[in-house]
C-alpha positions, 0 to 999 in steps of 0.5 A: 500500500502506498503511503497516504499523507494526512492532508490527502487522507483528510480530503478523502474524508470530505469527498467520500460518497455514500455507497448504497450498493450494500443496502436493500432499496426496499428494506427499512426500519420505517413503516412503508404504508404511504400511497401515491395519493398520500404523497400528493396530499402531502405535497399539495398541503405543504406547498399550497399554504396560506400564501394562496390566500395572501400572496396573490393580492400582494403581488398583483397590487404591487408588481404584476396586476392582472398578469399575476397569472403569467407570474405564477406560470413562470414561477411554476415552470422554474419550480417544475425544473427543480421538481423534475430533478428531485423526481429523478433522484426519488426514482433512483434512490428511494431512501430517506434523506431527500437532497442530503442523500442525493448529494451524499451519493453523488458529490460527497460527504461534506456537501451532503452535510452542508445540504442536510444541515441547511435543510434542517434549519429551513424546515425548523424556521418554516415550522416556527413561522407557520405556527406563529402565523396560525396563532395570529390568524386564529387570534384575528378571528377572536378580535386579537384578544389573545394578543392583547392579553399576552402583550399586557401580562407577558410583554418581552422588551428585548431586541430580537425577541417576539413582542410576547411569548406565543404559547398557542404556537408552542402548543400547536407544534407539540401537538403535531409532533406528538401526532407524527410520533404516533404514526405516519399513517395517522398523520397522512389521514389528518393531512388529507382531511385538511388538504381536502377542505382547503381545496374545496374552499379554493374551488369555491373562491375560483367559481365565485370569482368567475361568476362575480368577476368582470373582464373589464378589470383586466382592461383598465385604461391608463387615462382612467388611472391618471385621473384616479391618481390626480384625485388621490393626490388632490391634483387640480388636473390629470394632465401630465400626471404619472399614474401611481398604478402603472399603465393599465391593461393586462400588464400595468407594470410591464413585463419587468413587473410580471417577472418581478412578481414571478420571483416572489411567486417562486417561493409559493411553490416551495414545499414539494421537496418534503415528498422526497423524504418519504422514500422509506415510508411509501409503497413503490417509491420509484414511481410514487415519488416522481408522480407525487412531486409532479402532480402536486406541483400541477395542482398547486399551479392550477390553484394559484392560477385560478385564485389569482385570476378570480381575485383580479376579475372580482376587483381592480388590482389597485384596490386589492388589500395586501393582507386580506385580499379575498375577504375584501374582494368578497365584500367588494362584490357583495358576498361579505359572509364568504369571508368566514369560508375563506377563514376556514380554508386559511386555517386548514391551509396553515395546518397542512403547511405546518404539518408539511414543514415539521414532517421532513425535519426528523427524516432528514435528521434520522438519515444524517444520524444513521450515517453517523454525521449527527449524534446516533441517538437521533437515529432511534426508531420506535418499534411500535410506531416505526417513526424516528421518535427522538428526532421528531420530539427533539426537532419539535422542541427546538421549533417550539422554543423558536416559535415561543421566544423569537421574532421570526420575521428576520429569520425567514429569509434563511429558509430561502437559503436552505431551500434554494441551496438544496434545489441547486445541489440536486440539479447539479447532482443530476448533471453529474450522475447522468454522465457517469460510466457504468461498470460491471461488478464482479461476483462477490467473494471475501478475498476479492473484496479485501483485494479491492479495498487495498487497491482503492487505498493505493489508487486514490493518491494517484487517480488524477495523475494516472487518468491524465497520463493514460488517457492523454486528454486533448481538445478533440476529446472535449468536442468529439468524445466517445459514444459511451461514457468513460472515466475521462468524459465523466471527469470532463463533465465534473469540471464543466459543471464546476465551471458552470456553477462559477459562471452562474455565480458571476452572472448572478452577482453582476445582474444583482449588483452591477445592473445599474452599470449595465443599464447605463451601458458601461463598456466594462459591464457590457463586455463582462456580461457578454463574456459570461453569457457566451462562456455559459452557453458554450459550457452547456453545449460542451456538456451536451456533447458528452455521452450520457449513461444509458441506464433507465429508471422510472423517471428521468429529467428531460432536456439534459443538460439545459433544464438542470442548468437553468434550474441552477441559474434561477436558484443561485440568482434568487440566493444572491438577492438575499440581504447581507444580514441574512448571509451573516446569520447563515454563516453563523449557522454554518459555523455551528454545523462545521463544529459538529461535523469536524468534531463528531461527524467526520470521525463517526461517519459510517462510510468512514468505517466501511472497508478494512483500510480506512484512515485513522485521520478520518475516523476512530474505532468508537465502538462500531463493529464490522459486519461478519462475512455472512452479513456481507454476503447478504448485503452484496446480494442486494447490490444488483437491486441498486444496479438499475438505479445508480451507475457504478463509479470507480473507487477514486474519490477525486 
């Protein structure tokens, strides 16, 4: 065995990938009882939250006007691109873990931990914020009596804390955590009931809007808006007055306003990824997960499209109320009592959204703990309910404390980082995985396995150099590669995908912070923009030239590499839009995560303990026992089951 320096050993630990060939893709300690309908209801309930009752009015009034229906269409298309990437991985690796697992299998351990750690953060903040929103909505129905009482007797005058502790939100989170601990099937039934009520209320809203609506509200003239502005501002004449409400018509704020609305509407489709955490709890996951993701996004788009169209038909967009658009719209058309139906739907939507936020947290934590990256106690499964009990209760307790004490408005943007990062990484993993070569695994024997482990150790330090020397890379291999994927073409794709990510970051930063230079036609900005765009296009075309893996699964992303590349572009651009304060808080959270990973996870990683020749610099013998030869033979018997999902990669980590 060739000597391996400490630095190289450490880097190997960071990029080692999860090997699922020794795991049956069907066996699980969790209860496999969910159907495709359960997944669709979970995705719709999680995605179609209270935003459908509020967001349409806010975006239509300030950004899009009646063209909000186009904004939702653009946002849906961008979300579907991310959804399709999740759907392919759900078909390839039907295991618990969502984006964390997909990253671990494809990119490596460090990126997997970063992805999982941020998913936990975004789900916990989402749970806490939705719980406070539920409490606030219920308080509104009671005339804000709860808020007045707690403000009077439990007021907290500290920066960063909430105005008063929200006992109701804590009770709600603990109640749902107990429900999830009791069993996933029972939770699915509750979710289906609330989702059905929510859908029925939205159908009522859409039908009412088309019955009471007027098409003239989509054809308001600019002259009328100028007159209205003159009256509002107490001008003596409307001549030479600029309208406060845009230019009227279907797109009163222009196409730029419609796109700005689409950027906001994109977040309305966040939540479908919770379906990907059910890989070990759903029957026939290879088909159910892709169907659940695609159908739930389609249902959500139809709901958002219908509600926004009905709302802007019932009432002129400039009169919409930003906080309670639907009740005000029903008052406007003379159907005031309908606001109580809307209130019931809103509470049901918040309930399903809360369940959808808290449902994936213990599953991601369970997957990370089972792999050794988080504390092992979090991977305990209750033998009766077959749920990750410790992870469920501990995550619920953390979310309850946050909802109880903190002002979450400043933290909500951190949800976006975790979600958008997961979307970007999953799309990147699809690009990488589809261009990997396939290798036949020899029939298992203990002697061959030991020899292969030794060869893996000796080959790692030289893999990159040998690959270049043996394959003598040249430009022709980039433009006219072989017809089947090889180690060389896979390395080329890996490099091009990394370059693509850097170009997208550059484009996003330039379009965000240098947009005024581009608008003023500054030569340097135009030149840099042109260079980045051309290089971006050329990189995608070069990736497209490389041969793809020919293995088929139940669902595969179409239009590769264009669709995942555009998905990465949209996600990173939206991440760059977030404030510096949000990135500062994100850095603090990541620092805490790295402390846990480098102090515990890297040493207790299950992948670090697999094989006979792992390095002491990566992990320690902390009570983990090796499998017996009989167990190893049983495990390798499941390797063929994985062949149809993941292409085998060579043992080099670089």
